[in-house]
N, C-alpha and C positions, 0 to 999 in steps of 0.2 A: 595373338590375343581376337578370338572369335567375338563376335556380337550379336544376340540373336533379342530380338524384340521382340517380349512376348504377349506385352497390355499398351494399349494407347484406347483408355478409357475418359474422357473431359480429361482430365488435370492429372489421371493416374498412370503411369507409367513403370514398367517391370523389365526386366532382362535378363537373360544369360549370357553370363562371362566366361570365355574356357581358357585358361594360360595355363600355357604347352608346359610340361616338364621340364622341358626347356630352357624353356623360360627363368623355371624357376632355379633350375642348377646354373645358370650363368650370373645368377643374382648372389649364388653363395657360395660361388668363383670368388665371383668380386669382393665379396667379404671376407672372404680367407685371407686373401693379398692384401685386405686393406688390414685386418688385426695380426697375420702372422709375425710384422714388426716388434708386436708388441705381446707376443706370448713368450711365455719361459718355461722350461724342461731341462731338466738332467741332462749331462752330456750332449747339450748345442748350447756354443754364444748366443746372448742374445740376440732377436733377431734373425736367425739363421734357423731355425726348428723348418722341415720341411711339410710344404705345405698339406702334404697328403696325412703327416701325424695329426696337423692343427686340425684340417677337418676332421680327423676318427675321435679326438676329444670335443670339439664342439660342435661336432657337424648338428646333430640334434637342434639345437641352441638356434644354430646359423641357419639351418634349415628354416625351423617356424618363425624367425624373422625375412630371411627371405618369402616368404609367400605372405607374410602379412603386409611386406613393402608392395608385391604383387600386389595384391589386393587392393592396395590402398591407390596404387598406381594406375591400377585399371579401372577405376572406378571415376577420377579425376580425368583419366582422357576418356572416357566413356560421356561425362558430361561435358566437356570442352569441346568433342567432335561431335555431338548431339544437338550443342546449344541449348542444355536444358537452366532451367534456374530454379533450384532443389527448394521448395517451401518449409521442408526439415530437414535434418540430418536423414541421408536415405537408409533405408534397411539393406542390409549387406550379410549375405550368409551362405555360408560353405555348404556343398554338400557333404553329406554326414558319410558318405562312402571312400571319402577321397585320404590314399594313404602317399606317404611320401613317392615320391618316384613316378608316382600320376599326373594326369593334365588334374586341374585344379578347377572345378564347374560352381560358380559362384552366380545366385541370384539378387540380385539388385532390384526395390523396389522404392518408387517413392512418386510422390506427387511435388508435380509443378507448379509454379505461382501464372497466376490467367497472364494473359496480354492485355492489360489494363486501358482501356481506349482512350484518347486524347481527351483530358481531362477539360473539363467547361469550365471557365476562372472569369472567361470576361460576362462582364455585367452584372456584377455581385452588387447586390445593395443591401446594406446592412444598419439598424439601430442603436446607436450608442447611448445606452440608456446611464443616465451621469446624477450622481449624489453629490451634493456639494457639503465640504464638511467644516459646517459653519460654528459658529463660538457656542452654539446649544448643547452641541453635539461633544464638544473637546469640555465642557465645562462639564457638564455629567461624568466626563470619563475621570476628569478630575477629582469631583466629588464621590467617585466610589474609589477612587483610591486612597484618598482622605481616610473614608470611613474603615477602609482596614489597614490604616494604621492608625489610627486610635489608641488613648494613654487611659492609662485607669488610676484613677486615686478611690483613697480611703472613704466609707462614706460612713457619715455620724453612728458611733452604736447604736441610737435608735432607732435610724432608717428600714424599713421594711423592702426589700426588694423591688426591681417593679423591672419591667418590660425594661432591655437594653442595657441592665446591670448585669457588673461579674459576680458570679457565685463561687467562691472556693469551696469545697467539702471534703470529707471523707465521706464513704460511706460504705454499707454492707448490702450485696443485695441475696435475698433467699426464696425459693421454690416450696412453696410447702412447709414453712419454720425450717429448711435447712439450707444453708448457707450453700453458695455452687462455686462451680470452676471461673474462675476469670471475676467475680460477681465485687470483690473489696477493692477499694482504691484508696487512695489520699491524696489531700494539696488538690484536685482535681477544679481545674477554673473549668466556668462556663460562663458564657453571655448569652441571659437570655432571651427567646423569640429568634436563637440563631437556624432551629430546627439540628442541632448536633445529635442532639440525642431520643432515643426514643420518643414515639407517641403520648404524650400526659406527662413527661417525667419536666419538663422544662414550664408546665402551667403551673404544677405543682410548688417551684419554687418562687412565686409571688408572693410577697409577703413574708417571707422569712427572713432573720435576721442575726447578728453576728453573734456566734457562741450557744444559739438555737441548736436545740435536736428536732427531731422532725421524722417519722415514719410516710412513707408515700408509696399509694399503690399504681402499679402498671402492668401493662399486657404486651407480653412481646408480639410483634408482627407475624404471621403466617409463616413470613417470607425472610424469616432473620437467618441470619447466616451460622447458628447454631442451631441444628438439631434437636437437642436436648431443651432447649428454651424456645422454641417457635412455636404462636399458640400460645404459649404459657401464663401466668397470671405470676407476677412474684412483687415482693413490697424489698424498700429498699430501706434502711435504716442510717438516718444521713444526720451529720455534726457540722452547722454551717459554720466554718472556719472565717468567712470576711465575706462582706457585699461592698463591690466598688462602682463607682460611678465614674464613666464614662466620660474621659474631657472633650472638649471642645476643638475638633482641628482645624486651625486655621490655615486658611491655604494663602499661604506667603510665601518670601523666599527662605523664613526658617525653614519651612515645610518641607522647600526642594530642597535646601543644605541636606536635612534630614536623609534624604531621598540619594544624596554622594554629587548633588548639581549645583551650578554656582547663584542661579538663580531661578525664582516663581517663571520668568520670560525662556529659560530655557526649559523647564520642563512642560513647558503648555507649547511650546514647538515642538519637544518633543514627543508628545501626543495627539499632536495636528498632523504628523506627518506619519503614524503610527495610523490614525484613522485615516488618512486618506492613501495609506499603501494599501489598507484592507477594503475601503470601497471600490477603487481601482481596480480590484481582486474580483471582486463581485460583478464588478462592469465587465473587465474581461472575460470571466466567465458565462457571461450572458450572451455576449456578441459570439463566444469561440460557437456556444451552443448553438447559435441561430448561421453561424455560416455552416458548419458540420449537417446541420438539417438539410439546410438547399445542395449541398456536395452530394448528400445519401438519397435526395430526392432526385439532384439530375444524372446518376450513374449509377447504372446497373450492372455485375456482370457478378461470373461464378468465380468463389471464392474455395481455395481449399479445406479442404474437410479436415483432414487431422489440424489447421490451424484452428479452425472453427471449434474442434472440437476443446482442443486444449483450451480455448479461449474459454469455451460453456461450463470446462471445469473446476478452472478457478472460481470463476462467478460462481458456478454453484456450490462450491465450498465452502465461500463465503457467509453464503446467503442461509445454507443450512448451520453454522457456527450460529449467524445471528437467532436462528431458529430457538437454535437451543437454549437458549437464554429467556426465551418467552416462559411467563406464566405457564400456558396451556402449551408445552414446546412437541405435543404432539399432535394438537390440534393447527396448532404453526404448522411443519411438516406437513401435513395434511394437505392444508394448503398451498403450501410452495411448489407438493408434487406434481398438484391440478394446473401450476402455471410452469412446466417445465419445458412445453415448446414456445412458448413466449421469451422463456431466456431463453432458449437456445436461436431464436432469432435476434434476439438480442448480439450474440455472441457473433451471429454472420454479419451484423451492421457493422459491430465495431473490427471487426477482421478486415472490410471490406475497406472503410474510411483511412484503413490502418498502412492498404498499402497503396489506397489512392493520393495519399498526403506522401507516400514515398516517391509517387509516379509522381507528383509534382514539384516537388522539390529536386529530383533530378533533374527533371526537364529543365529545371530553372537555375538549376548551379547553387543549390539553397547548399551551403556545407558546414558541418560543426568543423572548427578549424583545431591545428593540435593542442594550440594555447588554451584553448575552452576546455582541450579534452582533458591538456592533463590538470587543469583548474578542477574539474567533475570527478577527476581520480582523487586528488587531495581531499576535496570534500566528502568523499565517500568515507576514504580512510580515515577521515577522522574519529568514525563511530565505533571505530574497533581501536581497543587497549593500545598503548605505545609499540610493545612487543610485537604485534601481530600485522601492523600497515605496511612496513616494508613487505611482507608476502604477501599480503594483498594489494599492494600497484603492480606486484611481478606476474599476481595470477590474472590481472587484468590487461596486462600488457603482452599476455600469450597466449590470453585468448580469446580470439574476435567475437564469441558470441555471448562473453560478457561484457564485454568494450562496447558491445550494439545495443544490449542491455541498458547501460550505464547513458549512454549516447543518447540513447531516443526520446527520451523528454524535451531534452534540451533540445534535437535536432525536429522534432512536432512543433516544439513554438515557434522556431526560426521559418520554419514552413508557414503557420498562423500567423504568423506579421507580415509574412513574406504577401499573402493574402490580402489582409486587411490594409493594407499598401494599396494593391490596386482592384478592393472593391469604392462601391461607390458609400460614402458613411455622414449617416443625418444622426445628432443632438438632438435628443430630449430630454429634460433637467425633471425627475421625480423624486420621490422619497424612500429610505432605505428599506421600508416594508413593502413599498412597490415593484421594487429590483426584486429583494429575494422573492417575491411571490412572482415574478415574471419567470423568474428562474426552476421555479417549483409546477410551474402550469404546466399543460398540456403543451401550448401554442406558441408558452414563451413572449407571448404579449403582453403587457401592462398597460389597462386605458388608462384615459384622462380625458382630461379638456380637449386637450389640441391634437390629438392619436390619428384622426381621418374615419374613425369607427362611429358605428353607428349607435349609439349607448343608449339604445331599446335594447337593444341585444343584450344575452345572460351573457354577465364574466367569466372568465376560461376558467372550467374547473382545476384545481389541484391533481397534480397528474396522481395519480397511481401508482404504490410502490415500484410496480413490474415498468411503468413508463418512465418514474423515473432513472431507474437504472440503466433505460436504455440509453439516456442523455451522459449517461456519465461519464462517456468516452469526448464530453465537450470539457472535461477539465483533466482527466487525469490520461495522460501517453500513452497512446496505442503501445502493448510487446514489438507486434505486427509491423511498427513503421517502417523499422530499417532492416528488413526483413530480407530484402537485397543486399546490404550490403556486408553482412558477414559471412565469408565463403562456410561451408560445410564440413566437417571432416565427418568420413564415412569409419564407418567401424569395420576391424579389420576380421573379427571372425562372423559374429555375429551381432546382431543389431545394439546398440546403446539402450539401457534402461533406461523410461522417461523419467523425467525429474517430476516427483510427486511435487502439486501447487502446496504452499506453505498454509498452516494454517494462518485464519486471517486475522488473528492477534496475535501472530511469530511475533512480529516487529515489537509488543508492548513490551515492559518492565512489569516482572511478577509485584503484584501488590504486596504490599509493606507490612505484613502484623501486626495488627494495633497491640499495646504493651498489655497482657493479662489484667491488669490490676483496673484497665477501662473498657474491656471486652464487654462485659453485662451492663455496661452505662450507657455506652457510644452504639451506634449503630451497627448494623453487620457491612462491610464493603458495600453489600448492591441494596441493602435500606439506608445508607446517607444520599444515595444520590437520590432526583428526581424519580418517580414512580416510573419503572421499567417503562420504557415506550420501543415500538418495533421503530431497528434504528432504519431510516430511510434507505431504498435498497442501490438509490443513485451512491449511497455513499458506501454501502456494504459492497455491491457489486464489484466494484473496478478499483478495491486497495489490490495491490499485486505485491510479489511479494520480488 
């Protein structure tokens, strides 16, 4: 095999490989000898078919296999001899003029990983913001849980419904005097004041009594999920079946037992543990962001454009998904387009940090054990139906890239933990609100009486969406963290097609449709949620398929 380098520019490399017809033919001969004992042909005993007849019968297929094998071997030899570290799968293209019996000319193009300078990890200083899981927080969680478990008892017949009461009713909805599809229902129960129904509906239930008939008027929201009803005025003819009063939910041992636990003490312990876990997660998110900010500030090197483009496309696809959900989606997309360069810079930062963490991990012996990997595969397999789990596990074990993507989040967490152990850490107690504000702010700092800052200065501003997106690398594993660990398989004839980034909602289950009889009275899927807000880009930009 002859090798000629045709491009060496930055991180880009290109080569022309010439694989001789003699080399290909020798592989065909070897393959003929291998398969000959298995070939069956009339007039010959099993395993005794002459090699020339085997070649005649299967020569075309064997020649194609030999060519593919020669190309793969050639690319692997090129990578080994040149000591290349491909950033992505090499592009491999066979010359269009190739014909069997001739030398094969193959063009190989790739980007290599940069030589990451020795990371500076000495002298790291971090502040750990902690929030105590005090009794007040736990009590608030208990009270919220109790409010969700309330029971209702029949009110006296003469009682007029009040906010907090549960009203059960039959209804018929009409627009312009004509009943509309999905606007009729029976025995629908609603707690007044929950905001479950379209605006104005629940307010008009205040004062009704069991057995009463009443007509109310409402206007469907302009963004209601049913186009024929959006913005329309409607009437609902109601028959009130019952009015019920919410019973007092006592937070005691009996309450805990109704939830399947042994005692209130056990329930309180569980809730406190959940609160502590959540607060510790926020603390870690802030620390990790500050750590990566320091690493990003101290290290600058070229990164493979192909990896940046892949990361950018993933960010961009998800941001476009968010923009389409905006009330004025066209304006949102226009604003997004104006910030394209800034999001591209975010992609550069994230790829660089991923490569840097990989370098730190490898230099310091950070590893994901086989036991940990097996546990990851088992956990991931649980997301699939029972009959598909075995196939998924086999796929991960056979595909190095799939295994690397599964391993990457844990690997990154272990590298981050290693750096936390190296850093000088000081603790400061703050409120949950202050910690959340610090995570969202541009500088990640939360001001307090003991923070050492001049409090005459302005407090840190909340980060714009594009700045928040840049920080999402802090609490989302980099896809490139283990880029060097997964061997790249070259394509046999043409470069493999790139996988499109999954849409942002690909992992969400489809929303269930409400029963027809409740469609009109209940809000649409979108209307039931809080008024639509633009999802913080720090969340949208970093979701990975």
